[in-house]
N, C-alpha and C positions, 0 to 999 in steps of 0.2 A: 092370424097370429100377431104377438107382440114381442119386441125383443126388450129383455129385462137384464139389469145388472146382477150377477150373483155373486161377483167377487171383486173385491177393490183389496189391492196389496200394494205396499211399498218397498221400497228399498234403496240403500244408498252404497254407492262403492267409489273407489279411487283408485288412481293411479299417483303413487308416491312420489316418482321420478321420472320426468322425462315428457311430463305433460299431453299424454295420450286420451284423449276425449272417448275414444271408441272403447278401450280397455275399461275406462272408469264406468261408461254406460252398461257394458256388460257384466261389471261384476255388479251393479246395482241391480240389473235386471236378475243376476241368478241368487242375489240377496233377497230380493222381493219373491221368487219362485220357491225358495227353499223355506218362506214363511207358511206355504198354503199346500192344503191338499184339497185335490178335486173329488171328495170321495162320493160327492152327488152324482159324478158321471156314471160310475159302474151301477150305484144306486136306482138311479131314475133311468139308467139303460140311454144316456145322451148319448149320441154320435160325435165321438171327440174331434172329428175333422169337421163338424160344423158348427163348434164354438166360436164365439167371434172373440178376439183378443186385441184390445188397443194398448199400445205401449205408448204411453207419453215419457220422454228423457229430458230432464234438465242441467244444461251445462253454460257455462258463460260463452263458449264457442260452439253454438251449436252444427253450423257448417263443418266443423271437424269432427262430426260423429258418424261413422258408417252405418246408416241405417240399415242397408242390406245385411249386415254381419248381426246386428242386434235382431233382425227379424228371423233370421237363421238359426238364435240360439234358442227360440219357445220351440218348446215341442211338442204342441198341438194347435188345432184349431185353425181358423181364417186370420193371419195375424197382420195389423197393421202399427206402423211406428210412426209416430210426431217426436220431433226434437224440436224443443225449445230452450231460450235463455233461462238460466237458473241454475242451480248448483252453486259452486265456490271452486275460486283458484287461490292457492296460499304461496304466495313467491317466496323463494329460501332467500335468505339473509343475503346470499353471496350473491342473490339477483342472478345466477346463472341457471337455475333449474324453478319448476314449480311443482306443486301438488294440486292434482284436480280432483274435486269433488264432484261426482254425480248422483243426482235422484232419479229415481224410476216409481211411475205410479202404472199399474197393470190392472186392465178391468177386463173382466172376462163376464160374455153375455149370452144368453141364449135364448132361442126362439122357444116361447111358450105359447 
C-alpha cells in the first residue's frame, strides 16, 4: 500500500487584539476545514480513524502556538501539527497591540 494525498486545503485566521498566536492558528484551521467536505470517506468506506492529517501552521512566532490545542481541534484521523515561521503580525499604530494573522495548510492522506 502507498500513502496518497487526497485533500489539500488552506485557511487563514487572525487574532485582532492581544497577539494570541494559538487563537489565530485555531481560526485558520477552522477556516480550512469549512472549505472542505470529505465525502469520499463515506462513498469509499474509508475508516475515518485511519486518515492521516498533516497540519502546517505559519505564524511569526511559532513557539507561541499550542500545537496540542490545534491538534485537538481536528475532528478525524491521525493528526500531526507542525508550526513554522510565516503568517503576519500587524502592529497597532499606538504600539500597544498587534493583530496576528496565521495561515494553515491541511493535508489529508489515505493508504491506498
